[in-house]
C-alpha positions as CSV (number, residue, x, y, z in Angstrom):
1,M,3.4,79.7,139.1
2,V,-0.3,79.1,138.6
3,N,-2.0,76.9,141.2
4,R,-3.6,74.3,138.9
5,K,-5.4,72.3,141.6
6,K,-7.6,69.9,139.5
7,S,-8.3,72.3,136.7
8,L,-6.3,73.1,133.6
9,I,-5.7,76.8,133.6
10,G,-5.3,78.9,130.5
11,G,-4.3,82.5,129.6
12,W,-6.3,84.5,127.0
13,Q,-4.5,86.8,124.6
14,Q,-5.9,89.8,122.8
15,I,-2.8,91.9,122.5
16,P,-0.9,91.2,119.2
17,S,2.5,90.9,120.8
18,I,4.6,87.9,121.7
19,Q,5.8,89.9,124.8
20,S,2.3,89.4,126.1
21,T,2.5,85.7,125.3
22,V,5.8,85.3,127.1
23,A,4.5,87.3,130.1
24,M,1.7,84.8,130.5
25,A,3.4,81.6,129.4
26,S,6.2,82.1,131.8
27,L,3.7,82.0,134.7
28,G,3.1,78.4,134.1
29,F,-0.3,78.3,132.3
30,D,-1.2,75.1,130.7
31,W,-2.5,76.7,127.5
32,I,-3.0,80.1,125.9
33,V,-5.9,81.0,123.7
34,V,-5.3,83.5,120.9
35,D,-8.6,85.4,120.6
36,L,-9.3,86.1,116.9
37,E,-12.9,87.1,117.6
38,H,-12.4,90.1,119.8
39,S,-9.0,91.4,118.9
40,S,-7.0,92.8,116.0
41,I,-4.6,89.8,116.0
42,T,-3.8,88.5,112.4
43,T,-3.1,85.0,111.4
44,Q,0.6,85.8,111.0
45,E,0.7,87.3,114.5
46,A,-1.1,84.2,115.8
47,E,1.6,81.9,114.4
48,A,4.3,83.9,116.1
49,I,2.3,83.7,119.4
50,F,2.1,79.9,118.9
51,I,5.8,79.7,118.6
52,A,6.4,81.8,121.7
53,A,4.0,79.7,123.7
54,E,5.6,76.5,122.6
55,R,9.0,77.7,124.0
56,Y,7.5,77.5,127.5
57,N,5.7,74.2,126.8
58,V,2.4,76.0,126.8
59,K,-0.2,74.6,124.4
60,P,-1.4,77.1,121.8
61,F,-5.1,77.3,121.2
62,V,-7.1,79.7,119.1
63,R,-10.6,81.1,119.4
64,L,-12.0,81.6,115.9
65,P,-14.2,84.6,115.0
66,S,-16.7,82.2,113.5
67,A,-17.0,78.5,112.5
68,D,-14.8,79.2,109.5
69,H,-13.3,75.8,108.6
70,Y,-10.8,77.2,106.0
71,L,-9.4,79.6,108.6
72,A,-9.2,76.7,111.1
73,R,-7.2,74.7,108.6
74,R,-4.7,77.6,108.2
75,L,-4.3,78.0,112.0
76,L,-3.8,74.2,112.5
77,D,-1.2,74.3,109.8
78,A,0.5,77.2,111.7
79,G,0.7,75.1,114.8
80,A,-2.5,75.4,116.8
81,I,-3.3,72.2,118.8
82,G,-6.8,73.2,119.7
83,I,-9.7,75.4,118.5
84,L,-12.5,77.1,120.3
85,V,-15.5,77.5,118.1
86,P,-17.8,80.4,119.1
87,V,-21.6,80.4,119.3
88,V,-22.2,76.7,118.6
89,Q,-26.0,76.1,118.6
90,S,-26.4,72.6,117.1
91,R,-24.5,69.4,116.6
92,E,-25.0,69.7,112.8
93,Q,-23.4,73.1,112.8
94,F,-20.4,71.8,114.8
95,D,-19.9,68.6,112.8
96,E,-20.0,70.4,109.5
97,F,-17.1,72.6,110.8
98,A,-15.2,69.9,112.7
99,E,-14.8,67.4,109.9
100,H,-12.5,69.9,108.1
101,C,-10.1,69.8,111.1
102,F,-9.3,66.1,110.6
103,F,-7.4,64.4,107.8
104,P,-9.1,61.7,105.7
105,P,-10.6,59.2,106.2
106,K,-12.2,60.8,109.3
107,G,-12.4,64.2,107.9
108,K,-11.8,66.6,105.0
109,R,-8.7,68.5,106.1
110,G,-6.2,69.2,103.3
111,L,-2.6,68.0,103.7
112,G,0.2,70.3,102.8
113,L,3.8,71.1,103.8
114,M,3.6,73.6,106.6
115,R,5.1,74.4,110.0
116,A,3.0,71.9,111.9
117,N,4.7,69.0,110.1
118,L,8.0,70.9,109.7
119,W,7.3,71.3,106.0
120,G,7.2,67.6,105.4
121,T,9.9,66.4,107.7
122,H,7.3,64.9,110.1
123,L,4.6,64.5,107.4
124,K,3.6,60.9,108.2
125,E,3.8,61.3,112.0
126,Y,1.6,64.5,111.9
127,F,-0.9,62.9,109.5
128,N,-1.3,59.7,111.5
129,D,-0.9,61.0,115.1
130,F,-2.2,64.6,115.3
131,K,-5.7,65.0,116.6
132,P,-6.9,68.6,117.2
133,I,-8.6,69.4,120.4
134,L,-12.0,70.9,119.5
135,I,-14.1,72.9,122.0
136,A,-17.6,74.2,121.3
137,Q,-18.5,77.4,123.1
138,I,-22.0,77.4,124.4
139,E,-23.1,81.1,124.4
140,T,-26.8,81.2,123.7
141,Q,-30.1,79.7,125.0
142,E,-30.3,77.8,121.8
143,G,-26.9,76.2,122.3
144,A,-27.8,75.4,125.9
145,K,-31.1,73.8,124.8
146,N,-29.2,71.6,122.3
147,V,-26.2,70.9,124.5
148,E,-26.8,67.2,124.9
149,S,-26.9,66.7,121.1
150,I,-23.7,68.9,120.7
151,L,-22.0,66.8,123.4
152,S,-22.7,63.6,121.4
153,S,-20.5,64.8,118.5
154,P,-17.6,62.3,117.8
155,F,-15.4,65.3,116.9
156,L,-15.9,67.1,120.2
157,D,-13.5,67.1,123.1
158,G,-15.4,69.5,125.3
159,I,-17.6,72.6,125.7
160,M,-16.9,76.0,127.2
161,I,-19.4,78.5,128.7
162,G,-18.9,81.9,127.2
163,P,-20.4,84.0,130.1
164,Y,-20.6,87.4,128.4
165,D,-22.4,86.2,125.3
166,L,-24.6,83.9,127.2
167,S,-25.6,86.7,129.7
168,A,-26.2,89.0,126.7
169,N,-28.3,86.4,125.0
170,I,-30.8,86.4,127.9
171,N,-30.6,90.3,128.0
172,K,-28.7,90.4,131.2
173,P,-25.2,91.4,130.0
174,G,-22.5,90.8,132.6
175,Q,-25.0,89.8,135.3
176,F,-23.2,86.6,136.4
177,F,-25.0,86.4,139.7
178,D,-28.4,86.4,138.1
179,L,-30.4,83.3,138.9
180,E,-31.5,82.7,135.4
181,F,-27.9,82.9,134.1
182,K,-26.7,80.6,136.9
183,K,-29.5,78.1,136.2
184,I,-28.5,77.9,132.5
185,C,-24.8,77.4,133.5
186,D,-25.7,74.7,135.9
187,F,-27.7,72.9,133.3
188,I,-24.8,73.0,130.8
189,F,-22.4,71.9,133.4
190,E,-24.5,68.9,134.5
191,K,-25.0,67.7,130.9
192,A,-21.3,67.9,130.2
193,K,-20.3,66.0,133.3
194,A,-22.9,63.3,132.5
195,S,-21.5,63.0,129.0
196,G,-17.9,62.4,130.2
197,K,-16.6,65.3,128.1
198,M,-14.7,68.3,129.4
199,I,-16.5,71.4,130.6
200,G,-14.8,74.8,130.8
201,Y,-15.5,78.4,131.8
202,H,-13.9,81.8,131.0
203,Q,-13.4,83.6,134.3
204,V,-12.8,86.9,132.6
205,Q,-12.3,89.1,135.6
206,P,-8.9,88.4,137.3
207,D,-10.5,87.8,140.6
208,K,-8.9,85.0,142.7
209,T,-12.0,84.6,144.8
210,E,-14.1,83.9,141.7
211,L,-11.3,81.7,140.3
212,N,-11.4,79.6,143.5
213,K,-15.2,79.2,143.1
214,R,-14.6,77.8,139.6
215,Y,-12.1,75.4,141.1
216,E,-14.7,74.3,143.7
217,E,-17.3,73.9,141.0
218,Q,-14.9,71.4,139.4
219,Y,-14.6,72.8,135.9
220,D,-12.2,70.7,133.9
221,F,-10.5,73.8,132.4
222,I,-10.7,77.5,133.1
223,A,-9.5,80.5,131.1
224,Y,-8.4,83.1,133.6
225,G,-8.7,86.8,132.6
226,T,-7.3,88.3,129.4
227,D,-4.0,90.1,129.0
228,V,-5.8,93.4,128.4
229,V,-8.2,93.0,131.4
230,A,-5.3,92.0,133.7
231,I,-3.3,95.1,132.8
232,R,-6.3,97.4,133.4
233,H,-7.1,95.6,136.6
234,A,-3.5,96.0,137.9
235,L,-3.3,99.7,136.9
236,D,-6.7,100.8,138.1
237,T,-6.1,103.4,140.8
238,N,-9.8,103.6,141.6
239,Q,-9.9,100.2,143.2
């Protein structure tokens, strides 16, 4: 069982198999992100993953490959309860995407008969009560510069630091102990805490020492590892 402490802990899936989902969900994660940006997972496979996660009361999230609001609609229809939007750099960019994730009158999402409302059986309840959890990933210097404005979006639930893209954006890929990188992360963190919205981090390497540091830093939610990285870490005979 995952030690949640005060943070919500999520798994990160890149393998297009529900066996990978069950392997993670049965460990007690709070949520699982289906990564559509850096994997070969299809929307059909994503829906199967959502169903497998739900069986273990694990919340299904998806990370989009881009701020594609039509793809977001399809994945919400398939049962995603939350969406991570990559490389958000302005509030205007985020709001234009986000309004398509909410039904009228708040937004522009289309209503149809789909799995999320049991093909109409729970149409009214889903229309009235469902509110997607939207997370903006801050992964560039431009996004960090505009983070206060992004955090002011009425559609936004929280932000998440994408460490690899952010480090690459400052030309220091994977250098997570670099002072410039840490300074930017601290700035993003402080602005999120001041706003009262959630702040998250992807601790990609399955390192319990680093995970405990993220706990101590008091991130509201942490994605821990990925299924592929965890397998390689466990099987690496050179460690």
